[in-house]
C-alpha positions as CSV (number, residue, x, y, z in Angstrom):
1,X,11.7,-9.5,-6.9
2,X,8.3,-7.6,-6.6
3,X,9.2,-4.2,-5.9
4,X,6.0,-3.1,-4.2
5,X,6.3,-6.1,-1.7
6,X,10.1,-4.8,-0.9
7,X,8.6,-1.6,-0.4
8,X,6.1,-2.7,2.1
9,X,9.0,-4.4,3.9
10,X,10.8,-1.1,3.6
11,X,8.0,0.9,5.1
12,X,7.5,-1.8,8.2
13,X,11.3,-2.0,8.9
14,X,12.5,-0.1,12.2
15,X,12.6,3.2,11.4
16,X,15.2,4.3,13.6
17,X,17.5,2.2,11.6
18,X,16.9,3.9,8.3
19,X,18.6,6.7,6.9
20,X,15.2,8.1,5.5
21,X,11.9,7.4,7.2
22,X,8.8,6.3,5.3
23,X,5.9,8.8,5.7
24,X,3.5,5.8,5.5
25,X,5.5,3.8,8.3
26,X,5.1,6.8,10.6
27,X,1.6,7.2,10.1
28,X,1.1,3.2,10.4
29,X,3.5,2.9,13.2
30,X,0.8,1.7,15.9
31,X,-1.3,-0.2,13.5
32,X,1.1,-2.4,11.5
33,X,3.8,-4.7,13.4
34,X,7.3,-3.0,12.6
35,X,9.6,-6.0,12.3
36,X,13.2,-6.6,11.4
37,X,12.2,-7.9,7.6
38,X,15.2,-7.7,5.2
39,X,14.4,-5.8,1.8
40,X,16.1,-5.2,-0.9
41,X,15.4,-1.5,-1.8
42,X,17.4,1.6,-1.2
43,X,16.3,4.3,0.7
44,X,16.0,6.4,-2.1
45,X,14.0,4.1,-4.3
46,X,11.6,3.5,-1.2
47,X,11.2,7.4,-0.7
48,X,10.1,7.2,-4.7
49,X,7.6,4.8,-4.3
50,X,6.4,6.7,-0.8
51,X,6.0,9.9,-3.0
52,X,4.0,8.0,-5.8
53,X,1.6,6.5,-3.1
54,X,1.1,9.9,-1.9
55,X,0.3,11.1,-4.9
56,X,-2.1,8.0,-5.6
57,X,-4.0,9.2,-2.3
58,X,-4.9,12.5,-3.8
59,X,-5.7,10.9,-7.1
60,X,-7.4,7.9,-5.4
61,X,-8.2,7.3,-1.7
62,X,-9.6,3.9,-2.1
63,X,-6.8,2.6,-4.6
64,X,-4.1,3.8,-2.3
65,X,-5.7,2.1,0.8
66,X,-5.8,-1.1,-1.2
67,X,-2.3,-0.7,-2.2
68,X,-0.9,-0.1,1.2
69,X,-3.3,-2.8,2.8
70,X,-2.1,-5.2,0.0
71,X,1.6,-4.5,0.6
72,X,2.1,-2.8,4.0
73,X,-0.4,-4.8,5.9
74,X,0.0,-7.9,3.9
75,X,-3.8,-8.5,3.6
76,X,-5.4,-10.7,1.1
77,X,-7.8,-9.5,-1.5
78,X,-10.6,-11.6,0.3
79,X,-10.1,-9.8,3.6
80,X,-9.7,-6.3,2.1
81,X,-12.9,-6.8,0.0
82,X,-14.9,-8.1,3.4
83,X,-13.4,-5.5,5.6
84,X,-13.0,-2.5,3.5
85,X,-14.6,-2.5,0.3
86,X,-18.0,-4.0,1.1
87,X,-18.8,-1.0,3.3
88,X,-17.3,1.4,1.0
89,X,-19.1,0.6,-2.1
90,X,-22.4,-1.1,-1.2
91,X,-23.4,0.4,1.9
92,X,-26.6,-1.4,3.3
93,X,-27.5,-2.8,0.0
94,X,-26.8,-6.5,1.1
95,X,-24.2,-6.6,-2.0
96,X,-20.8,-7.7,-1.1
97,X,-17.6,-6.8,-2.6
98,X,-15.5,-9.1,-3.9
99,X,-11.8,-9.7,-4.6
100,X,-12.2,-9.2,-8.3
101,X,-13.0,-5.5,-7.1
102,X,-10.2,-5.5,-5.0
103,X,-8.1,-6.6,-8.2
104,X,-9.0,-3.8,-10.5
105,X,-8.2,-1.2,-8.0
106,X,-5.0,-2.6,-7.1
107,X,-4.1,-2.7,-10.7
108,X,-5.0,0.8,-11.2
109,X,-2.9,1.7,-8.1
110,X,0.3,-0.6,-9.4
111,X,0.0,1.4,-12.5
112,X,-0.2,5.0,-11.2
113,X,2.5,4.3,-9.0
114,X,4.6,2.5,-11.8
115,X,3.8,5.6,-13.9
116,X,5.3,7.9,-11.2
117,X,8.0,6.3,-10.3
118,X,9.3,5.7,-13.9
119,X,9.1,9.4,-14.4
120,X,10.9,10.7,-11.5
């Protein structure tokens, strides 16, 4: 089980049926389809990962956005590179971000979240 994919399902899950509400789900409510995905995660663990992602956002907004786009939006690395990273990294230079740029940021994000959630 990929815990981050499960967290993405937890965030997208109908917030009215959760005992705990995801802060990311509340922010993304109008941007991400909220479905009835079945997830295998406790609300307590979901809140821990939520808090770690919020902490990550204060450390690196780019890494946090890449993490959320991957696991909550379900975007591919290519789509993130094209629609988010290229403009951010190479404004008007003609260069384009690659999925490897996204992979690097995602690895940093996953490591940060894993470190924070294992400490808690």
